[in-house]
VEXDREN-368290 format. One record per residue (C-alpha): x, y, z. Coordinates in steps of 0.001 Angstrom, whole numbers, padded with zeros to 6 digits, always signed. Last residue first. Layout:
<nodes>
XYZ
...
</nodes>
This chain:
<nodes>
+046194+205736+070369
+045850+204941+066669
+047933+206558+063921
+046712+205858+060383
+046629+209162+058494
+046306+208609+054721
+049386+208327+052490
+050736+210979+050094
+054041+209943+048589
+057385+211730+048497
+060723+211391+046692
+059137+209611+043745
+059158+206226+042024
+056201+205860+039703
+053009+204587+041356
+052695+200833+041642
+050648+198362+039591
+051272+194875+040936
+052445+192509+038185
+049714+190675+036307
+049229+186931+036839
+047359+185743+033748
+046732+183072+034621
+044898+180487+036770
+045543+177560+034422
+049321+178009+034397
+049592+178496+038158
+047554+175343+038767
+049778+173390+036394
+052708+174235+038651
+055848+176048+037489
+059142+174623+038788
+059889+172620+035612
+059507+175807+033562
+062142+177507+035691
+061227+180164+038241
+062531+183669+037590
+065021+185877+039437
+067255+187594+036867
+070604+189134+037802
+071602+192299+035911
+074982+194036+036215
+075946+197660+035668
+079147+199512+034869
+080975+202821+035281
+078429+205233+036762
+077564+202597+039337
+076175+199098+039444
+073717+196578+040753
+070417+195615+039142
+068226+192858+040519
+065723+191388+038060
+062063+190552+038617
+060182+188755+035870
+057599+189478+033202
+056188+187097+030573
+054120+188696+027819
+050722+187107+027229
+048946+186186+023986
+048043+182565+024777
+050804+181171+022530
+053286+183773+023800
+052753+182606+027390
+053252+178928+026492
+056331+179523+024357
+057769+181602+027183
+057240+178766+029677
+058832+176191+027384
+061761+178619+026814
+062628+179074+030503
+064888+176105+031358
+066381+175960+027851
+067362+179621+028175
+069439+178738+031238
+071580+176318+029208
+071810+178450+026074
+072868+181476+028086
+070417+184264+028826
+070161+187616+027062
+070823+191306+027590
+069376+194823+027787
+066978+194878+024824
+064520+197739+024929
+060768+197447+025625
+060839+198970+029094
+063711+196632+029954
+064128+193634+027687
+065723+190220+028264
+066114+187838+025306
+065778+184098+025854
+067369+181710+023357
+066414+179717+020263
+069084+178142+018036
+068686+178144+014260
+071114+175946+012335
+072617+177495+009214
+076090+176077+009739
+077339+179468+010936
+074618+179645+013590
+071332+181511+013260
+070059+182997+016547
+066400+182916+017519
+064480+184955+020102
+061904+184077+022756
+061047+187041+024933
+061320+187874+028645
+060151+191201+030080
+061915+193064+032854
+060647+194523+036131
+063504+196091+038075
+064873+195926+041611
+067618+198072+043071
+071279+198373+044007
+073819+201202+043771
+072056+203350+046388
+071863+206187+043839
+069690+203951+041617
+070981+202377+038371
+068108+202748+035908
+069516+205383+033547
+072804+203492+033317
+070939+200375+032175
+070119+201925+028798
+073610+203215+027904
+074982+200076+029542
+073508+197953+026766
+076568+196057+025535
+077620+195492+029149
+074378+193540+029633
+075886+190827+027431
+074689+188013+029716
+072009+187979+032438
+072948+185816+035439
+070136+183686+036803
+069348+183799+040553
+066833+181250+041862
+063133+181838+041358
+060362+184366+041959
+057146+183475+040151
+056735+184675+036535
+054576+187803+036289
+051972+187688+033525
+051360+190450+031004
+048481+191534+028784
+049341+195050+027635
+051199+197861+029355
+054663+197511+030841
+055053+197294+034641
+056479+200440+036213
+060145+200971+037029
+062143+200984+040267
+060685+197680+041454
+059422+197420+045058
+060856+195539+048049
+064471+195101+046938
+065819+198560+047850
+064398+198234+051371
+066434+195058+052028
+064136+192083+052518
+061691+192058+055437
+060382+189165+057516
+059030+190397+060848
+060135+189849+064447
+057927+190145+067525
+059152+189618+071087
+056924+189558+074133
+057151+189682+077922
+053691+189988+079414
+053332+191503+082852
+052256+190643+086424
+051970+186897+085937
+055219+186178+084120
+053403+185630+080820
+055993+184741+078182
+055585+185711+074541
+057049+184873+071131
+055628+186077+067812
+057205+185379+064416
+055986+187565+061577
+054924+187324+057953
+054611+190062+055319
+052018+192441+053926
+052148+195947+052420
+048565+196868+051536
+047811+198292+048079
+046172+201507+046855
+049295+202844+045116
+049847+205275+048014
+050158+202245+050314
+052865+200601+048177
+054797+203865+047794
+054518+204485+051525
+056070+201056+052197
+058916+201731+049752
+059621+205143+051365
+059283+204263+055069
+061619+201250+055036
+064972+202864+055806
+063706+205597+058125
+061470+203086+059899
+064454+200757+060402
+066374+203415+062331
+063350+204524+064339
+062596+200916+065252
+059723+199226+063433
+056599+199348+065524
+054498+197044+067712
+051595+194584+067632
+049008+197138+066467
+045556+195689+065809
+044109+196143+062299
+043957+192386+061715
+047573+191981+062862
+049518+195211+062607
+053178+196221+062449
+053424+200010+062679
+055690+202198+060550
+056680+205585+062002
+058427+208038+059671
+056690+211087+061205
+057833+209928+064644
+056302+210824+068032
+053046+212510+066986
+052261+209774+064420
+050377+211546+061622
+052511+210044+058833
+051707+206556+060144
+052882+203969+057586
+051205+200579+057992
+052980+197242+057600
+050634+194259+057528
+050811+190944+059331
+050532+187268+058442
+051671+184984+061243
+054272+182572+059843
+055495+181487+063266
+053748+181349+066626
+055283+180986+070081
+054037+180714+073636
+056275+180232+076664
+054725+179288+080007
+054792+180771+083500
+051180+181922+083214
+049352+180695+080135
+048933+182246+076686
+047362+180180+073926
+049493+179091+070922
+047004+177752+068368
+047756+180626+065943
+044507+182432+066759
+045474+182353+070416
+048879+183852+069591
+047365+186698+067578
+044903+187503+070362
+047667+187499+072988
+049741+189876+070861
+046763+192204+070444
+046208+192356+074223
+049938+192783+074947
+050239+195956+072879
+052256+198322+075090
+054923+195712+075856
+055505+195166+072118
+057183+198567+071747
+059863+197484+069268
+059878+195089+066305
+063056+193261+065303
+063811+192537+061653
+064871+189042+060498
+061706+186949+060402
+062454+184623+057458
+060294+184644+054345
+061593+182757+051316
+061268+184921+048227
+057901+185236+046493
+057775+189027+046235
+058877+189224+049903
+057009+192537+050240
+053713+190793+049693
+051367+193384+048234
+047876+192595+049438
+044874+194136+047738
+043451+197268+049369
+041918+198609+052573
+043193+195785+054704
+042038+193069+057075
+044732+190411+057134
+044299+187326+055000
+043518+184138+057010
+046655+182235+057945
+046219+183188+061597
+043133+180993+061874
+039773+182599+062748
+039072+183843+066253
+036139+182844+068445
+036090+184868+071669
+038300+184306+074691
+038167+183963+078464
+041486+182741+079857
+043438+179500+079976
+040648+177527+078462
+039510+173925+078750
+035742+173907+078695
+034455+170440+079498
+033083+168809+076415
+029393+168993+075671
+027770+165630+075056
+027141+164624+071472
+023681+164251+069978
+023476+167934+069037
+026420+167759+066654
+029308+170001+067703
+030059+173573+066597
+033534+174932+067008
+035484+177463+069062
+039258+177562+068809
+042365+178330+070889
+042089+175461+073322
+038863+173637+072411
+035451+174510+073780
+032578+172524+072323
+029490+174465+071371
+025979+172993+071223
+024227+171837+068163
+023417+172449+064559
+024395+169748+062143
+027671+170068+060356
+027479+170477+056617
+027914+167409+054419
+030568+167393+051690
+033076+164783+052759
+032466+161329+054227
+032228+158966+051251
+034337+160445+048435
+036898+162113+050665
+037013+159016+052886
+037629+156779+049866
+040442+159023+048642
+041882+158992+052154
+041880+155187+052187
+043722+155157+048857
+046246+157614+050264
+046615+155453+053367
+047137+152317+051301
+049770+154117+049240
+051613+155190+052384
+051487+151617+053705
+052921+150306+050431
+055674+152936+050481
+056610+151878+054006
+056574+148208+053013
+058965+148964+050182
+061317+150695+052600
+061219+147668+054904
+061800+145290+051985
+064757+147339+050775
+066226+147171+054278
+065784+143379+054284
+067420+143095+050868
+070361+145197+052030
+070689+143134+055203
+071081+139852+053297
+074865+140025+053564
+074536+140738+057296
+074609+143611+059798
+075554+146349+057319
+072075+147027+055925
+070149+146428+059150
+072366+148821+061093
+072115+151534+058434
+068343+151127+058125
+067979+151404+061896
+070170+154525+061968
+068009+156110+059276
+064822+155224+061164
+066236+156718+064357
+067131+159932+062531
+063717+160024+060857
+061937+159782+064208
+064215+162321+065894
+063685+164831+063080
+059917+164389+063378
+060054+164895+067144
+062163+168043+066785
+059771+169433+064210
+056854+168602+066509
+058521+170359+069407
+059144+173516+067427
+055695+173621+065849
+053743+173144+069137
+050534+171321+068115
+051266+168324+070305
+053618+169290+073123
+052514+166517+075469
+048901+167661+075585
+047509+170098+072997
+045031+167721+071377
+044395+166201+074796
+042072+169125+075554
+039558+167584+073150
+038749+165024+075884
+038215+161455+074689
+034928+159532+074597
+034984+158352+070984
+032574+161081+069834
+034382+163774+071826
+037619+162857+070089
+035947+163093+066681
+034393+166477+067456
+037687+167896+068715
+039540+166646+065638
+036940+168222+063340
+037440+171586+065012
+041209+171292+064894
+041148+170428+061198
+041720+166993+059634
+042873+166779+056012
+044883+163537+056335
+042109+161798+058284
+043295+158274+057334
+041022+156080+059457
+042268+153352+061817
+039706+150629+062533
+039130+148778+065823
+036415+151268+066780
+037518+152762+070101
+041223+151983+070013
+041456+152862+066312
+039590+156143+066859
+042053+157170+069584
+044991+156199+067352
+043641+158294+064472
+043108+161268+066800
+046685+161049+068090
+048022+160714+064535
+046148+163850+063482
+047508+165796+066457
+051039+164593+065683
+050769+165766+062071
+049274+169142+062964
+045572+169957+062785
+044497+172494+060187
+043036+175736+061500
+039328+176205+062241
+036826+177562+059730
+034634+174466+059451
+033823+171768+056908
+031900+168788+058277
+034155+165948+059365
+032154+164959+062462
+028807+165316+060685
+029955+163249+057698
+031411+160694+060102
+028028+160396+061789
+026363+159697+058440
+029029+157102+057634
+028214+155257+060863
+030545+155069+063828
+030584+151671+065527
+032246+151289+068909
+034258+148172+069564
+033277+145852+072422
+036494+144229+073556
+035956+140551+074338
+036941+139649+077842
+039943+137393+078282
+038918+134221+080143
+040164+133814+083676
+042486+130851+084221
+041050+128295+086702
+039668+126040+083982
+043039+125818+082269
+044704+124886+085527
+042121+122180+086157
+042714+120702+082719
+046523+120773+083243
+046532+119051+086662
+045925+115494+085503
+048695+115614+082930
+051130+117173+085383
+050450+114441+087940
+050976+111801+085314
+054281+113332+084315
+055343+113432+087951
+054764+109676+088250
+052143+108101+090493
+053120+105002+092345
</nodes>
């Protein structure tokens, strides 16, 4: 009699023989020379976080190794995908490259991670140690990726792309190595190569950023966008937001210039919003009246008024619906009332508000600078001074001067944040300048300084100095600006 255990023992070898063997995956090998061609420097925009991760995953599936690719551009991403047999069109699939969706995805990821850490921490007495281990592992993985990126920069960077045929990518045009097959053109409409939106706008003079270093938020509506759909489409394509029928397109942080049009036949105060010399729309009549003077002063000084814009558009098929908003501070806070002092000066970056003390003792000087509007912007100089205490101790502080005359000082606490910077500028023979907001009337005046602290200044800023303040014409009731109206 044969037992069931004996039957099972005699059947196992046959069962093993009948199971199909798992095929070995043949991984693709990409040589260092090929990587140098794929990662050759180009003029396309930087790939987003989710686009980089998609490319890394595609390379890992094809080669068995996951590169870092932290500095990947859209052109490089398209070449890499083509090399591993993927379509470059997938870069924009699933919302990749859309800033709003990617921000939402990142927030969701971190929210889930935070909830996981909370659950792990409170689930058991050893949960805190487990959570600490997970966080430590994350830092270890980040360090490994940085080390990998350093190796890639040293091994794969620096070689120009070989000549070859063109690969069409949504919103960009790039060159591909000759030994790669041409990708299928994925385009929503015919287009010509356009450089990234972060490239400086075409202008007749150096840029004068009306934000002066403040955070830029598009807060002023532009009008007349419907008459400039072609320029709006071009700006969106350059910002990786191509136009398609029945689909929203949006781009943020698009650099634009503000151009006064004294020869405009419809409004002598007209101010157009332009992207690479193409009109996107105009400030409303009410806003044009408010902003015309400071913008004309900038243009008459040989500079170009620049800011950032948010562009939204929807192609309904028969017409383009668009909305453009630009980042503009209050007109009184765009340009300083006074001129920059002579000599070697450097303008400290814009920082958080710092109250100036004892300005009431110098109202006779400040009174002459209070504008009729009651609020304005001034350029002041910062100097290291010393005060002797009753016990003989000397205490340094920051003295604030306006056109060479003392108008106040900073407290001991705030002075400590700026003194290292002033000691540096004085050592190299420069005078530190900063913006200050003045508010007041015929009775009193107040000064609020806006200067970055020494701990907020980068080494790059220090080595690239001096940073002179923009030279503007004196404040006047009228400025001569060239005609700029285009039909």
